[in-house]
C-alpha positions as CSV (number, residue, x, y, z in Angstrom):
1,M,268.0,23.6,172.4
2,A,264.6,22.3,171.5
3,M,264.1,19.7,168.9
4,S,261.9,20.4,166.0
5,T,258.8,18.3,165.3
6,R,260.4,16.9,162.2
7,T,263.4,15.7,164.2
8,K,261.2,14.2,166.9
9,L,259.2,12.3,164.2
10,K,262.5,11.0,162.7
11,I,263.1,9.4,166.0
12,V,259.6,8.2,166.8
13,A,258.5,6.9,163.4
14,P,261.1,4.0,163.2
15,I,260.4,3.1,166.8
16,C,256.6,2.9,166.0
17,I,257.2,0.8,163.0
18,V,259.4,-1.7,164.9
19,G,257.2,-1.6,168.0
20,G,254.0,-1.9,165.9
21,A,255.4,-5.0,164.2
22,A,256.4,-6.5,167.5
23,L,253.0,-5.9,169.0
24,T,251.3,-7.3,165.9
25,V,253.4,-10.5,166.1
26,A,252.7,-10.8,169.8
27,G,249.0,-10.3,169.1
28,F,249.0,-13.0,166.5
29,L,250.7,-15.4,168.9
30,Q,248.2,-14.6,171.6
31,N,245.3,-15.0,169.2
32,G,246.6,-18.4,168.2
33,L,246.9,-19.5,171.8
34,S,243.4,-18.2,172.5
35,A,242.1,-20.2,169.6
36,R,243.9,-23.3,170.8
37,V,242.5,-22.8,174.3
38,A,239.0,-22.5,172.8
39,A,239.4,-25.6,170.7
40,E,241.3,-27.9,173.0
41,G,240.7,-26.5,176.5
42,V,238.7,-27.9,179.3
43,V,236.4,-25.9,181.6
44,A,237.1,-26.0,185.3
45,K,235.9,-24.1,188.4
46,A,238.3,-21.5,189.7
47,E,238.2,-19.8,193.0
48,V,238.5,-16.0,193.1
49,V,241.2,-15.2,195.7
50,A,241.6,-11.5,195.1
51,H,240.4,-8.4,193.2
52,K,242.9,-5.9,191.9
53,T,242.3,-2.5,190.5
54,I,245.2,-0.9,188.6
55,D,245.0,2.8,188.0
56,G,246.1,4.0,184.6
57,R,246.5,7.3,182.9
58,R,243.7,9.8,182.6
59,G,241.5,8.0,185.1
60,S,241.3,4.7,183.4
61,K,241.3,1.5,185.4
62,T,242.2,-2.1,184.7
63,L,240.2,-4.6,186.7
64,K,241.7,-8.0,187.4
65,L,240.6,-11.1,189.2
66,V,243.2,-13.4,190.8
67,V,242.0,-17.0,190.6
68,T,243.2,-20.4,191.5
69,Y,242.4,-23.5,189.5
70,G,243.9,-26.7,188.3
71,P,243.4,-30.3,187.1
72,D,241.0,-32.3,189.2
73,G,243.2,-34.0,191.8
74,A,246.2,-34.2,189.4
75,G,249.1,-31.7,189.6
76,P,249.5,-28.4,191.4
77,K,247.0,-25.6,191.4
78,V,247.6,-22.6,189.2
79,T,247.2,-19.0,190.4
80,K,246.7,-16.5,187.7
81,E,245.5,-12.9,187.1
82,F,242.8,-12.2,184.5
83,K,241.5,-8.9,183.1
84,A,237.8,-8.8,184.0
85,S,234.9,-6.7,182.8
86,Q,233.3,-4.3,185.3
87,A,230.2,-6.6,185.5
88,L,232.1,-9.7,186.4
89,F,234.4,-7.8,188.7
90,D,231.4,-6.5,190.7
91,R,229.4,-9.7,190.5
92,V,231.9,-12.2,192.1
93,G,233.4,-11.9,195.5
94,D,236.5,-13.4,197.0
95,G,236.0,-17.1,197.6
96,E,233.4,-17.5,194.9
97,E,233.8,-19.5,191.7
98,V,234.2,-18.6,188.1
99,D,234.7,-20.8,185.0
100,V,238.2,-21.0,183.5
101,R,239.1,-22.8,180.3
102,Y,242.6,-24.1,180.2
103,L,244.8,-26.5,178.2
104,P,245.3,-29.8,179.9
105,S,248.8,-30.0,178.5
106,D,249.6,-26.5,179.8
107,P,247.3,-25.3,182.6
108,S,248.9,-21.9,182.7
109,A,247.4,-21.3,179.2
110,S,243.9,-20.2,180.1
111,E,241.1,-17.7,179.8
112,L,238.1,-16.7,181.9
113,V,235.0,-18.1,180.2
114,G,233.0,-15.2,178.8
115,E,235.9,-12.8,179.0
116,E,237.9,-13.9,176.0
117,E,239.6,-11.2,174.0
118,T,238.8,-10.8,170.3
119,A,241.5,-10.9,167.6
120,V,241.0,-7.2,167.0
121,A,241.8,-6.4,170.6
122,Q,244.9,-8.6,170.4
123,I,246.3,-7.5,167.0
124,G,244.7,-4.0,166.5
125,P,247.0,-2.0,168.7
126,G,250.1,-3.2,167.0
127,V,248.7,-2.5,163.5
128,L,247.7,1.1,164.6
129,V,251.1,1.9,166.1
130,G,252.9,0.5,163.0
131,L,250.6,2.4,160.7
132,F,251.3,5.6,162.6
133,G,255.0,5.0,162.1
134,V,254.6,4.4,158.4
135,I,252.5,7.5,157.9
136,A,254.9,9.7,160.0
137,S,257.9,8.3,158.0
138,Y,256.2,9.2,154.7
139,F,255.7,12.8,155.8
140,V,259.2,13.1,157.4
141,Y,261.2,11.6,154.6
142,R,259.3,12.6,151.4
143,K,261.0,15.0,149.1
144,R,259.4,18.3,149.0
145,A,258.7,19.7,145.6
146,V,260.6,22.9,145.0
147,A,258.7,25.5,142.9
148,Q,260.7,26.3,139.8
149,P,260.5,29.9,138.5
150,S,258.5,30.0,135.3
151,T,260.3,31.1,132.2
152,A,257.5,32.5,130.1
């Protein structure tokens, strides 16, 4: 037995509202961390150790650079994957250096210099998913006006 579109929306809408809220909160937290890295971070040279291409749906690709960096002579090196633009991905080879900004108090909190994500990119998807859930809920749960016969 196939579910109606209305029934499907009754299931999907609340999931989108909760999921959108969670994505938005995660985006705000990531945006706060990015702002902290930009304000308090130090720039260091990082060695590119690998290139990764992750195939997505409908032919999309996510490009990532795996880099190793760390405090000068103090503490262990950190190896981390970063999303990269096509230009940066093509420009640097394995063994070459890129700039990374990281927090001295937490070297794993870092970003590639010049590849920082904007607040919209971090928060926007959650807002859009939540908004879809709210709009879908409105159309699913609104009371339909019933036409009354006229008594003229």
